[in-house]
N, C-alpha and C positions, 0 to 999 in steps of 0.2 A: 827802154821801158817808164822811167818817169814822167815821161811825153804823153805814153795811151793811159798811166795814168791817170793823169792831169786834165785828158778830155771826158774825163766821170764825175760829170758837174752836175750829177743827181747824189756823186756823193760828196759831205762833206768834208770841206778840211780836217784831218787830222785836229789841229788845234782845236777846232772848235765844239769837240765833243771833252774836253776839261777844263770842268768847271774853277777847281781848285788852280791856280797859280804857282803854288809849292810845286806841283806833281810836273809843270814845266822847266821844271829846272833841276838839276842833278843834287843829289841826295848831300847833309851837312857833311854825310865824311866817304869816298869812295875805295869801296873791300876791294875789285878786282881788276890785272892787269891784264885784256884777252892780246896773247900777239901771235897774228897770222904768219905764218912763218916762208908762207908764200903760198903759189899756187898750184904748184908742179905735182902732181897725184899720179898714181897709177892707175885711178878707177874714173868712168868719164862717167857718176852718177846721174843719171834724170832727174832727180828732184834739187841737186845739186846748185844753189845760190851762190857761191862765188865762181863756176864754170870752172874749177877743176878739172885739168884732164893730163895725161900721160905726153902734150902736145904743149901743156902751160912751164913757163921756161925763169921766171920773172920765182926771185925766191931772197929773202931777206939778208941783207949782210954783217957782219961779227958786226961791224959799226953802230950797228942800229939795234943791234942785240945789248949790244952794250950798252946802249943811251937808255935803252926799257930798265936793264939793270938797272940803273940810277936812279930811274924815276921811282921806279918800286920804293927803294929803300928812302929818300929823299921823301914820300908820300908817306912813308906811311902804311903800303895793302899791305891785303890781308891773303890774298891769293894769284895765285899769278899762272894762266890759263893759254896754256899751247895747241893750237891749232893750225890750220891746210885751209887745202888741198891736206897733203899726207905732210905734216911735219915734219917726219921719218925723213924727209927725202932730202931734207934742207942739208949742207954738206955742213953744215956747223949744229948739227942739232943736236948731236949726242955734248957740244963742248959747253953748249948753251944749255938743256936740262941740270947736268952736271952746278950748275954756275946758281942757274935758278936753285935749285934743294938746297945751299948753304945759307943758301938768305932768306928763307920762304917753310915756313911749316906744311905750306896745303900748295902744292904742281901740282896741278890737272894737264894731261896729254891726252886729248880727242884722236884718236886712230879708228881709223876703218878696218880694222881688222889683220885684212889679207895681204897688206906690204909687207907686213911682222911673219909670215913664212915663205918670205922672199930671201937666197944665203944669205946677202949683205947686211943684213935685219936682225937677223934672227936672236940676235946677244941682244937686241933690245930687250926685249922681250924681260931677261934675267935684270938685268941694268934696274928698268922699272921697279922691278921689283925690292932690288937691294936699296931705292932711293925712297922708299913707300911713295912712290909716284900715285895719284890717283889715276885711276883712268875712266874714260866716257867713251865708251862702246859704239861708232851708228850702226845697230842691226835693223836693216829696215822691214825684219820679217822676221817670222821663228820656225818658218815651213818654204824648204829652198827655191817650190817654182816661183813664188810673188821674191823673194828678194834677186832672184835670179835676173827678172826680167827690169829690175830695175839696178844691178849691178852689170851684170854678165853672169856667163857662163859657167856652174862651178866656185863662184864664190859665196854664196851659202858656205860650203863642204868646207871651204878653205877657213871661213871665219868662225864654226865650228873646233876644227882643230887648234886652233890660236886657244879660243875660252879655255880649252880642255885644260890646255898645256895652264894655261894666267893660275885655274884653280889648280891644280897638280902643286902652283907656286902658295898658294894658299891665298892667293886674292876671290873677294870674296868671303870665306870664311873669316879670315883675320882680319884685327881691328885698323892697321892701318895698308890693308890692301885693298881701298873700299874698287873697286868691279861697277862701274852703273852704267845702263842701256840709253842708249837713242831708238822709237821707233817715229818715224816719220809717215806720214798716207804717202801708196804713192799712184795717186791724184789728185782733180782737185774737188778735192772732203777734207772734213776735221779727222782730226784723228778720235778712238773713243774716248770716254772717263779714266786718266790718269792709273787711278789707282786700279779700277779693272780693269786694264791691260797690261800692270805691271803683273797680275797676280796670272793673269792668263800663259803671259813669255816664263813667269818664272815656275808654273808648269807642266805644263809643253817643253821648255828646256832638259828641267829637272826627267823626266819620267824616260824621252827620250835619250838625252844626253846625257844627262847626272849633271847636268853645269848647274851651276847658283850664281844670285850672285846680289847685289847688293838694291841698288831701284831704278826703276825706267822710268826716264821723261819721253814727255810726249812732245811735238814741236811741233807745232803747226807748218806745214806748205808756206812758205814765204813768195811772193807774183815777187819777185827777184832773179836773174843770172837765168842759167840754164830752165828753171822751173817758169820762171815768167814766158821766156821765151816760147818752150810749153802749150802754157793759156794763150798765148798768141795765139801763134798756127793752130793751133785745134779750137779757134773761137772760142773759149774759154774765159776768158780776162774777162769780159763785163760779172757775167753770172757769178762765178769768183767771187767777187770786190764784195758784190750782193749778197753772196751770202757773208761772204765776214760785215762789211757792213751792218746789216742786219744783227752779227751776234754778236754784236760789244758789249761787252760787260764793264763797266764803269771801278767795279771793284778791284778788276786788273792792273787798276794805271797804279796805285802806289808801288807794286812792284814788278814795275818794268826792266828791265836790266840796265837798258839805259842810264836811267838812274845812280846806277849803283858801278858801274866799268866802264872803266877808258880802254876801244879797242885801238892797235896800231899796226898799219899797214904796212905788208911784204917794206915800201920802201919807205916806215920812220910819217907817214900822213896819219893822223888819228881822228876817229873819229866814236860817234858815241855808242853806236854798236857795230855786230860784225853785218848785221840787213845794208846798214848806214854805208857802212865799208861795199857791200856790193853794186848797192846803187850809187856810190861814187857820191856821197855828200858828204862830209868833213864836220869836223863840229864848229859852230859855233865860233870860237875864237881865232878859224883861221890856220893852229899851232900845230906843230910838230912832234914830235918826240923830243928831239935839239933842245927848243925852245922852251921847255917845261925841265930839263936836268935839274935845273937849282930852282924850280919857283912851290912853295907848297901848293896844296893842292885850296881852292878855292873851288863852292858850284859852280853854276856857267849854266846857260842855256840847249836844252835839250830843243837836236833837232830830230823833228818830226817831218813825216809827207805819207800822202796815202798805203802802202805799204802799213805803214805801223798797226794799221785793223788788224796785220792775221797775227800783231802780239796782246790782241784782245779778243779774241774771239772766242764765246767760252771760259773755259776755263784761265784764260791766258796760255801764250807762249813764250821759253828766251832760253837760252843757251841750258838753264836748272830745268826746264821742263813748264809744270803750270805755276802760274802767279797767284791768283783766285787768294786773294785773304779769306 
């Protein structure tokens, strides 16, 4: 995918768009350790930038997880953000979650919801609540037809059942049980304005299903992984990249997630963000998680590529939603 993006010579290298050299480096302090527990997933979503699915076998080992916990403590970070694949499918997931909750007051799990209806994972719903885990739930749309086209038949109704169960436990209502959702466009177009989309989700899900939640994050599809392949195969890569390029918003630059988080791959490799991980672009220092166990945090140069335009188009986009200041 990087090869195809490099061929688009009429689109400037992303670093050329940054006039403030400070923005080319990570911030003075790091907040988030995002840990990708593997590419194994019960779903194979069309927009998935990490190409997760049932056939993927890559999972993080307990040894790498222990190193992640050590780095979190050493560098005094504030958030452990657990993702996948479906992170719940990692055989050491429960151990890691409990250990993370012991050392961090802010643990996030990114879940596709549907996994939590499978018998071997149902108990995790209560485990999340007992440990005050913040859940970030991917719900591509608030209607069955459009969501099932992205995730597979019946996935919407399953997700609704899980959301209703989470609400019964206090998620979306109790201050310590935060329930956030993520919207991704179903094709080669931008998400709507985040605040307006949040209100629409709350209205539709509340009226029809009685569901409440805290925030909605809109994320622009990144031209990597499965979505990138779709763009190439459908002949939309060039037009989509020009949309991103023409919508570049410099006010989103200071809030780019790569400046405040460290992304850890299942094998312990380090990346500036989850999208760089999908693109196979490691951190500029070339270190892995074991190399930094005993190191204090120091700012580093961020690695950019043309796919980064997805994070700075319009309102901006990150794992925490819009970034425009």
